[in-house]
N, C-alpha and C positions, 0 to 999 in steps of 0.2 A: 278785695276777695273775701275780707271779713265779714260784711253781712250777708253774702249769699252762702257763706260756709256756716255762719250762726243758724241760719233757716235751713240747711242742708238743700239748697236750690242750686245744685252745680250747673244743671241744664241751663238756668237762666243766667248764672254766673258767666258761662263760657259765651253765650250769646251775647252778653252785655260788653264784655272785653274785648270780642272780637269786632263789634260794632264801633266800640271806641278806638281801636286801633285802626279802622278804616277813615274814621275822620281824623285821626293823627295824620295818617297818609296824605288825605286829602289837603291838610292845612300844608305840609311840607311840598308837595306838588303845586300848590297854589303860590306857595313863597312869596315874592314881592313883587308882584307884575308891573307896578309902574312906580316912578319916582312920587314920593310924598305918600305911599300908602304903607300901612304896617307890615313889615316882615313877619310872616307867620310860621317861618320855618321853625323858630326856637320853640314855639307853642307846640307844634305839630310834633316835634321829635320828643318833648315832655309827655304829651298825651299816648304817642306809641309805646314810649318806654314802660308808663305807667299801666298802660293796657296790657302789654307784654307780660308785666311782672305779676299782674294780677291774674291773667288768663293762666301762667305757669303755676301760681298758687293754688288755684282751684284744681289744675290738673294733678298737684300733689297731694292735694286731699284726698284724690279718687287713687292715689297711687298709681298713677299713669306716667311712671317715670321717663318712658320714652319720649314723650311728646312734651312732657315738660321741659325736659332738658334740649329736645330741638327749639322750643319757644326761647328759653333762657339764650342759647347761641345766635339766634335771629336778632335778639336784642342787642348784642355786644356793639354792633357798627352804630346803632340808633343811640346807645349809651355814650358812645366817644363823641357826640354831638351835642351832647347837653352842656350846660353850663361849667365853666373851668372848677368851680367848686363841687358840682355834682357828678361830672364825669368819670373823674378817677374811681370814686366809691362805685358808682353805677356799674361800670365796666368790670371791677373786681368781683362785685356780687353776681354780675351775669357767669363770668369764668367759674367763681365757686359753686353757684347753684347749677350749673350745667355738669361738672365734675360730680357734685353729689348725685343728681339724678342718675346719672350713668353708673356710679357706684352702687347705688340702690338697685339697678337694672342689671348688675353683675356684668356691666360692661366696662371691665377694670381698664383697658387700654385707653379708650375714650376718657373714663374718668382721670386718669392720669395725666394725658394729654392737656385737658382742659384745666386741671389742677396747676400743672406747670405753667401754663400761659397765665393763669391768675398770679401765680406765684412770682412770675418776671414783671408782671403789670406792678404787683404790690412792691417789687424792689424799686421801681421808677417813681414811686409815690413818695412824697417827703415824709418827714416822721410825724409831723403833726396830722397828716392825711391818713396815714396809717394806725395812729393812736384813736382814730374814730371810726376806723374801719372795720370791715368783718374778716379781716386776714387771718387773725388768729383761727377763727372756724375753717378758713380754706386750709391752713397749717394743719389744724386737727384732721381733716379730710385725707390730705395727703399721708399724715402719719399712719392713719387706718390702713391706707393702700399699701404701706410697705410692708404691712403684716402679710400681703400678698407675695408669694413666692418669686415672681417675676421682677418685684420692685423691692425685695427685702436688701439687698446691697446698697440701696441707697439711703437706707434709714439713718446713718450717722450724718453722712452730708446734708439730708435734708434737715435734721436737727440742727446743726451748725447754721444752716441758711434760715431757720425760723429764729434762732436766737440773734443773728446777726440784724435782722430786720425788726424783731419785736422784743428783744431782751431775754434773760434768762428766763421770765416767767411769760413766755410767749402762749402757752395754753389759754383758752377763755376760762374764766372763773368756775371753778367746778361747784361752788356753793352757790351760784347764780340760780336764779329761778327756773334756769333753761330757756327763757325768752332771750333772743336776740336783741341787742340793743337798736333802736332805729336809728340809721343813719341818715345824713341829709339825703341821700340818693333814693332813700326809701320814702321819705317824708315830703320832698318836694322842697325843703328848705336850703 
């Protein structure tokens, strides 16, 4: 998404990522048709996930939160099919960003639901995965949502959950540059 955003060419960015997603889906559909041929499905899932994350990023830059949130939701099942190292981080990112998009769009019920799905997913991750994940940012989003009247009663329970998963210093570093750390799910490593 970065190249298209840097030149403010969101229309081309959207077209590029949509086309890449088609190629990813074709690779998944082709799969492993005959013995002795390469299995294209893992590559297809990776391409589709990256394409959808890029497309959602372009939509976010245009503040099209509703469509960006839908794209992140559509990527959850694809993210689950990535490598064992990448899948947990990618799935968490999808839930986190779907929650964020809905929060920005003032669709708080959906934001809460997606955030809770992400929190539950984060609870299933091992400690090493959580330490390199964006779980703290998801927790920060849920914390903001507890500022809404309908979720305020969950504030203490949520903080207890955050501490249990990430420790007393569960919040992302306030002195950081504001840039999220690149996770393996984002970089493809």
